[in-house]
C-alpha positions as CSV (number, residue, x, y, z in Angstrom):
1,M,19.2,9.5,36.1
2,T,16.7,12.3,36.5
3,D,13.9,11.5,38.9
4,T,11.4,10.9,36.2
5,L,13.9,8.7,34.2
6,S,14.5,6.7,37.4
7,L,10.8,6.2,37.8
8,R,10.5,5.0,34.3
9,R,13.5,2.8,34.0
10,S,13.7,1.2,37.5
11,F,11.4,-1.4,38.9
12,P,9.8,0.0,42.1
13,A,11.0,-1.7,45.2
14,A,7.5,-1.8,46.7
15,A,5.9,-3.5,43.7
16,T,5.7,-7.2,42.8
17,L,5.6,-9.3,39.7
18,S,3.9,-12.7,39.9
19,R,2.1,-15.2,37.6
20,W,-1.6,-15.6,37.2
21,H,-3.2,-18.5,35.3
22,A,-6.5,-18.2,33.4
23,P,-9.1,-20.9,33.9
24,D,-7.7,-22.7,30.8
25,G,-4.2,-22.7,32.4
26,W,-2.8,-19.9,30.2
27,E,0.0,-18.1,32.1
28,H,-0.1,-14.3,32.5
29,R,2.4,-11.9,34.1
30,R,0.9,-9.8,36.9
31,F,2.0,-6.6,38.5
32,D,0.9,-5.2,41.9
33,W,1.8,-2.0,43.7
34,A,-0.1,-1.3,46.9
35,A,-0.7,2.2,48.2
36,R,0.2,2.7,51.9
37,A,-3.3,4.1,52.8
38,P,-5.4,3.1,49.8
39,R,-8.4,5.1,48.8
40,G,-9.3,2.4,46.3
41,R,-7.9,-0.2,43.9
42,L,-7.3,0.3,40.2
43,L,-6.8,-2.3,37.5
44,F,-4.8,-0.8,34.6
45,Q,-4.9,-2.6,31.3
46,T,-2.5,-1.7,28.5
47,G,-2.8,-1.6,24.7
48,R,-1.6,-4.0,21.9
49,A,2.1,-4.8,22.2
50,D,2.4,-2.9,25.4
51,V,4.2,-4.1,28.5
52,I,3.7,-3.2,32.2
53,E,7.1,-1.5,32.3
54,K,6.0,1.3,29.9
55,Y,3.6,2.7,32.6
56,L,5.7,2.6,35.7
57,E,5.8,6.4,35.8
58,V,2.0,6.5,35.6
59,F,1.7,3.8,38.3
60,A,3.9,5.8,40.6
61,H,1.6,8.8,40.2
62,L,-1.5,6.8,40.9
63,V,0.0,5.0,43.9
64,G,1.1,8.4,45.2
65,R,-2.5,9.6,45.0
66,G,-3.6,6.6,47.1
67,W,-4.6,4.1,44.5
68,S,-3.3,0.5,44.7
69,V,-2.5,-0.5,41.2
70,T,-2.7,-3.9,39.5
71,A,-2.1,-4.8,35.9
72,F,-1.4,-7.9,33.8
73,D,0.1,-8.4,30.4
74,W,-2.6,-9.6,27.9
75,R,-2.5,-13.1,26.6
76,G,-0.1,-13.2,23.7
77,Q,2.1,-10.3,24.6
78,G,4.6,-8.9,27.1
79,G,5.6,-11.4,29.7
80,S,2.4,-13.6,29.3
81,G,2.4,-16.7,27.1
82,R,2.6,-16.1,23.4
83,L,0.2,-17.5,20.8
84,L,2.6,-18.3,18.0
85,A,6.0,-20.0,17.7
86,D,7.2,-16.7,16.2
87,R,7.2,-14.6,19.3
88,H,7.7,-11.4,17.3
89,V,4.2,-11.6,15.6
90,G,1.4,-10.0,17.6
91,H,-1.3,-12.5,16.9
92,G,-4.7,-12.7,18.6
93,G,-7.6,-15.0,17.9
94,N,-11.1,-14.3,19.0
95,F,-11.1,-11.2,21.3
96,S,-13.8,-13.0,23.4
97,I,-10.9,-15.0,24.9
98,L,-9.3,-11.8,26.1
99,V,-12.6,-10.7,27.6
100,E,-12.9,-14.0,29.4
101,D,-9.3,-13.6,30.8
102,L,-10.3,-10.2,32.1
103,R,-13.6,-11.6,33.6
104,A,-11.7,-14.3,35.5
105,F,-8.9,-12.0,36.6
106,W,-11.4,-9.3,37.8
107,A,-13.3,-11.9,39.8
108,A,-10.2,-13.2,41.5
109,W,-8.8,-9.7,42.1
110,R,-12.0,-8.4,43.6
111,A,-12.1,-11.5,45.9
112,E,-8.6,-10.8,47.2
113,H,-9.8,-7.9,49.4
114,S,-12.9,-8.0,51.4
115,A,-13.0,-4.2,52.1
116,G,-16.1,-3.5,50.2
117,D,-16.0,0.2,51.0
118,L,-13.0,0.7,48.7
119,P,-13.9,1.5,45.1
120,H,-12.6,-0.7,42.3
121,V,-11.7,1.1,39.1
122,L,-10.9,-0.2,35.7
123,L,-8.6,1.8,33.4
124,G,-7.8,0.7,29.9
125,H,-5.6,2.2,27.2
126,S,-6.1,1.6,23.5
127,M,-6.9,-2.1,23.0
128,G,-7.2,-2.3,26.8
129,G,-9.8,0.4,26.6
130,H,-11.8,-1.5,24.0
131,L,-11.6,-4.7,26.0
132,A,-12.5,-2.9,29.3
133,L,-15.6,-1.3,27.8
134,R,-16.6,-4.6,26.1
135,A,-16.2,-6.4,29.4
136,V,-18.5,-3.8,31.1
137,V,-21.1,-4.1,28.4
138,E,-21.1,-7.9,28.6
139,G,-21.3,-7.9,32.4
140,A,-17.9,-9.6,32.8
141,V,-16.7,-6.9,35.2
142,D,-18.5,-4.5,37.6
143,P,-16.2,-1.5,38.3
144,Q,-17.4,1.5,40.3
145,A,-15.7,3.6,37.7
146,L,-14.3,3.2,34.2
147,I,-11.4,5.2,32.5
148,L,-10.8,4.8,28.8
149,V,-7.6,6.4,27.4
150,A,-7.4,6.7,23.6
151,P,-9.6,3.6,23.4
152,M,-9.6,1.4,20.4
153,L,-13.2,1.8,19.5
154,G,-12.4,2.3,15.8
155,L,-9.2,1.7,13.8
156,R,-7.5,4.3,11.6
157,L,-6.5,2.1,8.6
158,P,-4.0,3.7,6.1
159,T,-6.0,2.7,3.1
160,G,-9.4,3.8,4.6
161,A,-12.0,1.7,6.4
162,L,-13.7,0.1,3.4
163,L,-10.6,-0.8,1.4
164,G,-8.7,-1.7,4.5
165,S,-11.4,-4.1,5.6
166,G,-11.3,-5.8,2.2
167,I,-7.6,-6.2,2.3
168,I,-7.7,-7.7,5.8
169,G,-10.4,-10.1,4.7
170,L,-8.4,-11.1,1.6
171,M,-5.2,-11.7,3.5
172,N,-7.0,-13.9,6.0
173,A,-8.7,-15.8,3.2
174,L,-5.3,-16.4,1.6
175,G,-4.1,-18.2,4.8
176,R,-2.0,-15.4,6.2
177,A,-3.9,-15.0,9.5
178,E,-0.8,-15.9,11.5
179,R,1.6,-13.7,9.5
180,G,2.6,-10.2,10.5
181,I,1.2,-7.4,8.4
182,W,4.7,-6.4,7.6
183,E,8.3,-7.7,7.8
184,A,10.8,-5.8,9.9
185,K,12.3,-4.1,6.8
186,D,8.9,-3.0,5.5
187,G,7.4,-1.7,8.7
188,P,7.2,2.0,9.8
189,G,10.5,3.5,10.6
190,H,11.6,4.5,14.1
191,H,10.6,8.1,13.7
192,T,7.2,7.3,12.2
193,R,6.4,4.9,15.0
194,Q,7.5,7.5,17.6
195,R,5.4,10.2,16.0
196,N,2.4,7.9,16.0
197,L,2.7,7.2,19.7
198,T,4.1,10.3,21.5
199,H,5.9,13.6,20.9
200,D,8.2,12.8,23.8
201,V,11.3,11.1,22.3
202,E,12.8,10.1,25.7
203,R,9.6,8.4,26.9
204,F,9.3,6.7,23.5
205,E,12.8,5.3,24.0
206,D,11.8,3.8,27.4
207,E,10.3,0.8,25.7
208,G,13.6,0.2,23.9
209,Y,15.4,0.4,27.2
210,W,13.2,-2.3,28.7
211,Y,13.4,-4.5,25.6
212,D,17.2,-4.4,25.8
213,Q,16.9,-5.6,29.4
214,Q,14.3,-8.3,28.6
215,P,14.2,-9.1,24.9
216,D,11.4,-11.6,25.3
217,L,9.0,-8.8,26.2
218,A,9.2,-7.2,22.7
219,L,6.4,-7.7,20.2
220,G,6.4,-6.8,16.6
221,P,3.6,-6.1,14.1
222,P,0.0,-7.4,14.5
223,S,-0.9,-10.4,12.4
224,W,-3.6,-10.2,9.8
225,G,-5.7,-12.4,12.1
226,W,-5.3,-9.9,14.9
227,L,-6.6,-7.1,12.6
228,A,-9.6,-9.2,11.5
229,S,-10.4,-10.1,15.1
230,A,-10.1,-6.5,16.2
231,L,-12.4,-5.3,13.5
232,R,-15.0,-8.0,14.3
233,S,-14.9,-7.0,18.0
234,I,-15.1,-3.3,17.3
235,R,-18.1,-3.7,15.0
236,A,-19.9,-6.1,17.5
237,L,-19.4,-3.6,20.4
238,G,-20.7,-0.7,18.4
239,R,-23.8,-2.6,17.4
240,D,-24.5,-4.1,20.9
241,P,-27.7,-2.5,22.3
242,R,-26.4,-3.0,25.8
243,L,-23.8,-0.3,25.1
244,D,-26.6,2.3,25.5
245,R,-27.5,0.9,28.9
246,V,-24.1,1.3,30.5
247,S,-24.4,3.2,33.7
248,V,-20.9,3.0,35.1
249,R,-19.4,6.4,35.9
250,S,-16.9,6.9,33.1
251,L,-14.1,9.2,31.8
252,M,-12.7,9.0,28.3
253,L,-9.5,10.7,27.1
254,V,-9.4,11.2,23.3
255,A,-6.6,12.5,21.1
256,D,-8.2,14.1,18.1
257,A,-5.0,13.8,16.0
258,D,-4.6,10.1,16.9
259,R,-3.2,8.2,13.9
260,L,-3.9,4.7,15.2
261,V,-7.5,4.7,16.6
262,D,-10.5,6.7,15.4
263,P,-11.3,9.6,17.8
264,K,-14.7,10.3,16.1
265,T,-16.0,6.8,16.9
266,A,-14.7,7.1,20.4
267,T,-16.5,10.4,21.1
268,A,-19.7,9.0,19.6
269,I,-19.5,6.0,22.0
270,A,-18.7,8.3,24.9
271,A,-22.0,10.1,24.3
272,R,-23.8,6.7,24.3
273,I,-22.4,5.7,27.6
274,G,-22.6,9.1,29.2
275,A,-18.8,9.4,29.7
276,R,-17.1,12.7,30.6
277,V,-14.7,13.4,27.7
278,E,-11.3,15.2,27.9
279,R,-10.2,16.0,24.3
280,F,-6.6,16.8,23.1
281,G,-5.6,18.5,19.9
282,P,-2.6,18.2,17.6
283,E,-0.3,18.5,20.6
284,A,-1.1,14.9,21.5
285,A,-0.5,11.5,19.8
286,H,-1.9,8.1,20.8
287,E,-0.1,7.5,24.1
288,L,-1.6,10.3,26.2
289,L,-0.1,9.1,29.4
290,R,3.4,9.0,27.9
291,E,3.3,12.3,26.1
292,V,5.2,15.5,26.6
293,D,4.6,17.0,30.0
294,P,1.9,19.6,29.1
295,V,-0.2,16.8,27.6
296,R,0.7,14.1,30.1
297,L,0.1,16.3,33.2
298,R,-3.2,17.5,31.8
299,A,-4.3,13.9,31.2
300,L,-3.3,12.9,34.7
301,A,-5.0,15.9,36.2
302,A,-8.3,14.9,34.5
303,I,-7.9,11.3,35.8
304,D,-7.1,12.7,39.3
305,A,-10.1,14.9,39.4
306,F,-12.3,12.0,38.2
307,L,-10.9,9.6,40.8
308,D,-11.3,12.1,43.6
309,G,-15.0,12.1,42.8
310,V,-15.0,8.3,42.8
311,A,-13.2,8.1,46.1
312,A,-15.4,10.7,47.7
């Protein structure tokens, strides 16, 4: 293995996996990797259908920079308890439940270390970015700094926003809320999915490697119910007057050519919360931290510079 491949496809010896239970008893898979001389603690939350393993290379970089990293798989995906008997369908009910999971985890995580002088940072990618910002707006978390990477603050629907919303509403009204939006044979092909996520073919194939090792981690298409819930949460967040009162130091990374989330909505919300914005052009797809090196390293450099200011 090359050094980078080894980082991405080997579980770090210094890291641990454990189980965390939400207040209602729901089991979540948790990841921790402590820096030797920590400058701060960072909670990293992934996107829809993601798993912790996809970001081991990023975690290694952050730990190397002195940040102790924690993450957990969201309810309904990865190694956390699933919501449907069909484990392949990416279902999700009310997003408020996910915010409450984050609220409870954040409180417990903050209480684990009494060193109040260390900053606590929340980083969210895609759906994780949406939930992180919503949690900040609702007062569920109190990070010293917030990093949003290609945040899901608007969806790019293939049929357009108006028609897409109508189709989603119709499918839910027809009782298909717990059905995937496509069957395996009808979904986007391997190349299309790779192009939507990253230009780096090898990094794209990392998730396939991990799913081969642990098939239960894999998740398929979102359900119609998940899409409806996502749209409701996105609309509610955009209309929440508390959004304009967010004062947390923030950085947002946006891919202007993103095919999955709406970059225009993201940059508009960045202006409302006073976030510093790092924008990427056609060279970048949705997964900025798993892109080709020129994109990935620029994204990490922006995060490093931001975190240096936080730690200072």
